[in-house]
C-alpha positions in Angstrom: -9.4 -17.6 11.3 -11.2 -19.2 8.7 -14.2 -18.7 6.1 -16.7 -20.9 5.1 -17.1 -21.3 1.2 -20.5 -22.2 0.0 -20.9 -23.5 -3.8 -23.7 -21.5 -5.2 -25.1 -24.3 -7.8 -25.6 -26.2 -4.4 -27.2 -23.0 -2.6 -29.3 -22.7 -5.7 -30.6 -26.3 -5.1 -31.3 -26.3 -1.9 -28.3 -27.7 -1.0 -25.8 -26.7 1.5 -22.6 -27.6 0.8 -19.2 -25.6 1.2 -15.7 -25.7 3.0 -14.3 -24.0 5.8 -10.9 -23.1 4.6 -8.3 -21.0 6.6 -7.5 -17.1 5.7 -4.5 -17.0 4.7 -2.0 -14.4 2.9 -1.4 -16.6 0.1 -4.3 -15.9 -2.7 -3.4 -19.4 -4.7 -3.4 -21.6 -2.2 -6.9 -20.3 -0.7 -8.1 -20.5 -4.4 -7.1 -24.4 -4.7 -8.9 -25.6 -2.2 -11.9 -23.2 -3.8 -11.7 -24.9 -6.3 -11.1 -28.4 -5.1 -14.3 -27.5 -3.6 -16.2 -27.1 -6.5 -15.2 -30.0 -8.3 -16.5 -32.0 -6.0 -20.2 -30.7 -6.1 -23.0 -32.5 -7.1 -24.2 -29.6 -9.1 -21.7 -29.0 -11.5 -22.6 -26.4 -14.6 -19.1 -25.9 -16.7 -16.2 -28.3 -17.5 -12.8 -27.2 -16.2 -8.6 -27.9 -16.5 -8.2 -31.4 -14.6 -5.6 -31.0 -11.7 -4.4 -34.4 -11.6 -2.7 -34.0 -15.2 -3.3 -30.3 -15.9 -5.3 -31.0 -19.0 -3.0 -33.0 -20.8 -5.1 -36.3 -20.6 -2.0 -38.2 -19.4 -0.9 -38.9 -15.6 2.3 -36.2 -15.8 1.3 -34.9 -18.5 3.6 -38.2 -20.9 3.5 -41.3 -21.5 0.1 -43.9 -23.1 -1.5 -44.1 -19.9 -4.6 -42.4 -19.5 -5.2 -40.5 -16.4 -7.7 -41.7 -14.0 -9.2 -38.4 -13.1 -10.5 -36.7 -16.3 -10.5 -40.5 -18.5 -8.2 -38.6 -20.5 -10.4 -35.7 -21.9 -7.8 -33.0 -19.6 -10.9 -31.9 -18.3 -13.5 -32.3 -15.3 -16.7 -31.3 -14.5 -17.0 -28.4 -11.5 -19.4 -25.4 -10.2 -18.5 -22.5 -11.2 -19.7 -19.7 -8.4 -19.1 -19.1 -5.2 -19.7 -17.0 -2.0 -18.5 -16.7 1.5 -21.2 -17.4 3.8 -19.7 -17.1 7.1 -16.3 -16.0 8.9 -14.1 -17.7 12.2 -12.4 -14.6 14.2 -12.6 -12.4 11.4 -15.0 -8.9 10.7 -18.7 -10.3 9.0 -17.7 -6.4 7.6 -16.6 -8.4 4.2 -19.8 -9.8 3.0 -20.5 -12.3 1.3 -18.2 -11.0 -2.1 -15.1 -9.5 -0.3 -12.9 -11.9 -2.5 -9.9 -13.9 -1.8 -7.9 -11.0 -2.0 -9.6 -8.4 1.0 -9.4 -12.1 3.1 -5.7 -12.8 2.5 -4.9 -8.8 2.9 -6.5 -8.6 6.8 -5.0 -12.1 6.8 -1.2 -10.6 6.1 -2.2 -7.6 8.5 -2.8 -9.7 12.1 0.6 -10.9 11.0 1.0 -7.2 10.4 -0.1 -6.8 14.2 1.4 -9.3 16.1 4.9 -8.1 14.9 4.5 -4.7 15.8 2.3 -4.8 18.9 3.6 -7.8 20.3 0.3 -9.4 20.8 -0.3 -12.8 19.5 -3.7 -15.1 18.9 -7.1 -14.2 20.0 -6.2 -10.9 21.2 -3.9 -9.8 17.7 -7.5 -10.9 16.0 -9.6 -8.4 18.5 -6.9 -5.4 17.8 -7.2 -6.2 14.1 -11.1 -6.5 14.2 -11.8 -2.7 15.9 -8.7 -1.2 13.8 -10.7 -2.2 10.9 -14.2 -1.0 11.8 -12.7 2.3 13.0 -10.9 2.7 9.8 -13.0 0.9 7.3 -10.8 -1.0 6.0 -7.3 -2.7 5.9 -5.3 0.2 3.6 -6.7 2.8 6.4 -5.8 0.4 9.9 -2.4 -0.3 8.3 -1.7 3.2 8.4 -3.1 3.7 11.5 -1.1 1.0 12.9 2.4 2.9 12.3 0.5 5.0 15.1 0.2 2.5 17.5 1.1 3.2 21.4 -0.4 0.8 23.3 -2.4 -1.9 25.1 -4.3 -0.9 28.6 -6.4 -1.6 31.0 -8.1 2.4 30.0 -6.9 5.2 29.1 -6.5 7.0 32.0 -3.8 4.4 33.3 -1.9 5.2 30.0 -2.3 9.3 30.6 -1.2 9.1 35.0 2.0 6.9 34.2 2.6 9.7 31.5 2.1 12.4 33.8 4.2 10.6 36.5 7.0 10.4 34.4 6.9 14.0 33.8 6.3 15.7 37.2 9.0 13.1 38.5 11.1 16.1 38.9 9.1 18.0 40.2 8.8 19.6 43.9 6.6 17.1 45.9 4.3 19.8 46.9 3.6 21.0 43.6 2.4 17.7 42.4 0.0 17.2 44.9 -1.8 20.7 43.2 -1.4 18.2 39.7 -4.9 17.3 38.0 -4.8 14.1 36.9 -8.2 13.9 35.8 -7.9 17.1 33.7 -5.2 16.0 32.1 -6.1 12.7 30.9 -9.0 14.7 29.9 -7.6 16.7 27.8 -4.0 14.7 26.2 -7.4 12.0 25.0 -8.5 14.7 22.1 -4.8 14.2 20.6 -5.5 10.1 20.4 -7.4 7.5 19.2 -8.7 5.2 21.4 -10.9 2.0 20.8 -12.2 -0.5 23.0 -11.2 -4.1 22.8 -13.7 -6.7 23.7 -11.6 -7.7 26.9 -12.5 -4.1 28.1 -9.3 -3.0 27.6 -8.7 0.0 25.6 -6.1 0.5 22.2 -3.9 3.9 22.1 -3.1 5.2 19.1 -1.5 8.6 17.8 -4.5 11.1 15.9 
């Protein structure tokens, strides 16, 4: 999962410049990459603390030598504003100004899905996107994760298996009168069922 962070100073000057950044649950880690991208912009409009000397003007903050990055000033030029202009393997519903905390929350949510459901990789990401679209925000989707049941080819497969478990001890002559289709139709009203890109369905208690 990645986000493309664009420098708006460059964009306003007709130059497409930015950087793909891996979505992480660590906001500070992503912010550091955004800041590095902005410092490399050809259209700086602010001065920021030098990352090499941390504003001291000297390497490692002491000694007589001068920090080469800032020339001893403790400040370096940088662009200031940025926006998210693209997403990879993530919902585009976040928009341009969702902020890094929202991205971090989503990345953590995908990790929770992997732990809770046993799904991983693309399957976990597909489920996360479907849940976010249905419950609209990460908090609502996280609450719904507690009600996760399973992922199967169709809800009918799930209902048939559930019915067979219940009918296991019933006499065979009674089993032949059981209406599996009606049972599935009525049972589905007690669940939330989400369609996944691979054609499967994710099932949650309502």
